[in-house]
N, C-alpha and C positions, 0 to 999 in steps of 0.2 A: 904766790897764791895758782890752787888744783885750776884741777879742767868744768870742778863739779862749778866752784866757788865761783873760776871769770863766766858761766856762762851762766847762770843766776846774777852775778852784776849788770848784765847785760842786758838781761829780760825785766822786762819793765816791770811795775810789784805793782798787780792785779786788782783791779777794784773792785771793793767788800757788799756785798746786798745780801742782803736777807729778803723774801717775801718770800709771806706766809696765808695760805690761801685755805678760810674756812676751818682749821687748826687742822686740817688733813694732812693738805701738799707742803711741803717748806721747798724753797730755791736757795743755796746760798751762796755766794760766787769770790771770790780771794781765800778758798782753801786752801791753803799748805799742804795739809799735812792733815788725815785723819788718824788719832789716837789713837782711841776706843772707841765700842761701840759693843749697842747691844738691842736688845727690842723693849728695853725699860729706858738709853741712853745714849746719847754718842757724844766726842768729846772732839771737839775741834779744830784746831789752829791751823787760824786765818790772819788774813795780812794786820786788821786788828786788836788780837791778842784771840785766846784761849772762846772757845761759846761752847755752853755743855745745851744741851737739846735732850728735855727730857718730856719722857711719855708711855703711851700705851701701842706692841704691836707697832713697833716703826723699825724703816728695816729702809733700804738703797732703794732709789728707782736704776738712778744715775749719776755715775761719777766719773768726770773727765780732771784724771787730775791734771795731765796734759797746760790745761786753764785751771782748772783749778774752783769747779763747777761740783755743786754734790745737786742731790735732789735729795730726800726722804718721804713715805709718806704713813701712814702713821695720823692718829693724836696725840696730837703737839698741846704738852701742859706747861713747857714748861721751857725760855731761852731763859741766858745766865752770862751775862759775860766776866771771865774771870781777870782784875784789872794784875796782871806779877810785877807792876812795879811799887804792890805794897806783903810788906810783910806779909798781909795776909795770903797774899793764893796761894803758896807752899800749905800752908794749913787749908783751905778750902777746895784747891786738885787732893788733899792724903781727904778728907774725907771724903767725896764724887766714887775715894774709892773699897771706904770699906763695906 
């Protein structure tokens, strides 16, 4: 087991919560990684799977990688979880990047 795996095994899984305020402010906890982002879409890996956030004029207000917290501002149109346990997930993720 490497150092990184050992330290990750000891760290408890952060709880995952999504708080949307007026479609203009979004706070998400339990974020493992920001896979990609631009002003219209964020793809986040969370403790409960991949989460796609779509909208307009989206930007990061705050990002805490150690705590797994991200705050996004802009007009939020869509929040979609991508389930990786099904065969459809790779097709869906592939469609996100077209």
